[in-house]
N, C-alpha and C positions, 0 to 999 in steps of 0.2 A: 440552411441558415444556422448559424451558431447561436446557441441559447445563452451562453455565458453563465449558466447556472452552475455554481461551484459549492460543493459541500466541504467544509473545513473541519479539521480535527486537530486539536492540540496534541503534540507528540512529546514523548520523553524517550530518548534512545539515541542511536547513532546510525549514520549512513556512510557509505563509501562511494566517493565520486572519483573523478579523474585526478584530483589533487590529494587524495587520501581520505581518511576518516574525518567526520565532522558531526557535531551535535545536531540532532533533529529537533525542530521546534513545532512544525506544523505539517500536516498532509492536506493537500488540495485534491479533491476527487470530483470528477465530472465525466459525463457521457456525451461525447460530441465528435466532431471530425478530428481524426488524429493528425499530428504533424508529420509523422514518418511512416507509421504502419500502413500497409496496403489494404485498407478496408474503408468502407463508407463511414462507419461510426466505431468508436472504441471507448472503453472505460479507461480513463487516463488518471493516473495517480502521480502527483508530484510530491515527493518528500523533500521538504525545504529546511535549510538552516535558519534563514531569516526571511519571513514572509514579504519584507519590503525590498529585498534585493534579489537579482536573478542568479547570482553565484551560489554555490553550495546547494546543489539540487540533484536529486536522483529521480528520474521519470520512467514510467512504464505505460505502454499502450497495449491493451489486450481486448479481445472480442468479448461480447456479453457472456457467452457460455464459459469461457475461461475465467471470467470474473466471478461467476456463480460458483464454479468449482473451487476457486481460490477462497471464497468466503466460507464454503463448507469445510475446506481443509484447515483453515485458521480456527474455526469453531471446534473441530475435532481435536486439533493439537492443543488448544487452550484447555478444553475439558479434560483430556487425558493428562496433560502436563500438570495441571493444578491438582488433580486427584492423586497423582503419583508423588509429586514434589512437595505439595503443601499438606495434603490430607494423609499421605503415607500409604495409600492403597497400592496393591500390587499392579504392575503394568500388564496389560493384555495386548496381545498381537491383534492387529486389524487386518 
């Protein structure tokens, strides 16, 4: 059964789709049955240009373990990047 539970996040950035680059306004994140991925459930992230229109969209479907690794990688990259680029700390190899 699909839950239709969607977490939404306002975005500021750009995405690249089949028609080129476009401004991102929102990300929709949910854990449900994927459209294309060959798995029972997936974490699905849709990065969208306009939440009210289907065009201008970049989508990913990944398994739960991949999603957890992605969150960890994003947090590490943000922590290191902010320390180096904003605080001026020396970069450390991981």
